[in-house]
C-alpha angles and dihedrals in degrees: 000000000000120000127201114246124198113256131205089259090057093049089048092051092050090048092051091047092052091047092053092045092050091048092050091048091051090048091050091051091049093048093049091057095043095045093046091050093045090050092049093048091046091051091051093045092052091050090050093056109114093015104064106075141127092275091054092053097044101041132082123241117287134186088236110079091213091059098036115128139192105208103111094047091044094052090042093054093047092049091049093047094049091050090046091054092049089052104040102039100059094035095046095045091045092052092048093049091051095047094046102036108025111022119089118240092249136132094273093052092049090050090052091049092050093051092048090053091049093049090057088067100045113118115257093240089065089057087050090057090047090051091049093053099038110032100026101031106030104027096033099228089151133244114296097354127146091251095049093046094046097047092045095052090040089061089052095057099031095091091052091052092047093050094046092047091050091053092049093050092045089054093062106102114251090224089071090055092049091048090054092049088049090058090056099260120151125234093264095046089052092051093045099043103029115018103039098044091052093043095045097089090056092043091051091050091053092047092049091054092046092050089049089058093045097054092060099045117119109159096069091050092050091051093054089050098250109176114253090217131027126175099206135053117250112262098184141020089260095056122112110258139192127194136219096255092051093049091048090050090051092051091048090058093056115103096226114102090219091062095043095054116011101035095038091048091052090050091050092051090049090051092051093048091053091046092051091046093053092046092048092053090050092048091052091053091047092050091052089056089050092053091050092053 
């Protein structure tokens, strides 16, 4: 009695069917995320119509929703973000360069690497408590100041910057380092002229993602007693500062419907515009490094 045996054609047909099924499943998962995000953004944008205008951006907060403004929180967030970038980028890249290029692969280095990886997953409220004790209590930066807020949130994203910079540096082929040494370059010259230029696009990508997280953080600012509402823009690093997420949270707690929907939606759209603008500038800088290399 003859029995049917699978042929190469049958196996090929099954493989193609599985490939198509997996591709459709991946497409469906992608569309679910994109469509959900687009629906959420569209809903917020519709609510912001009529509320987001030049007067809203250039005015201070006000008890009347029709006169409420976002200027102090907007300037405060931008000031905090610029200071965070100035702190985390050199410190994070410097730490990554040391760990990847100079440190021995010993027990101490592995211990440091493990702790950096663990710190990347610590809840933000813990960093708020650390900032309260270290920057406010010990170093005397003051409650809710620009310095205290920037250094506290910088601690939060620093492990992310270090890890992403390490991965970017590790991705540079070792043959390029050896070629540089063969030309008589020193360790520092090799890092400066070979390793960092080729790793910079990856470093910038990690920094962009970290700053995107930082601009939306609220818990660390609450823990260092940052005011939820201020009526003047900060004029020094020691000025009291609020941030866009704090101001949006405050408006959402008001009983008036106009605050809970229209004003909050306008604040959310402004926050997204600022975030996309900062990311776009960083992406342009990253692309220039890619073109040079």
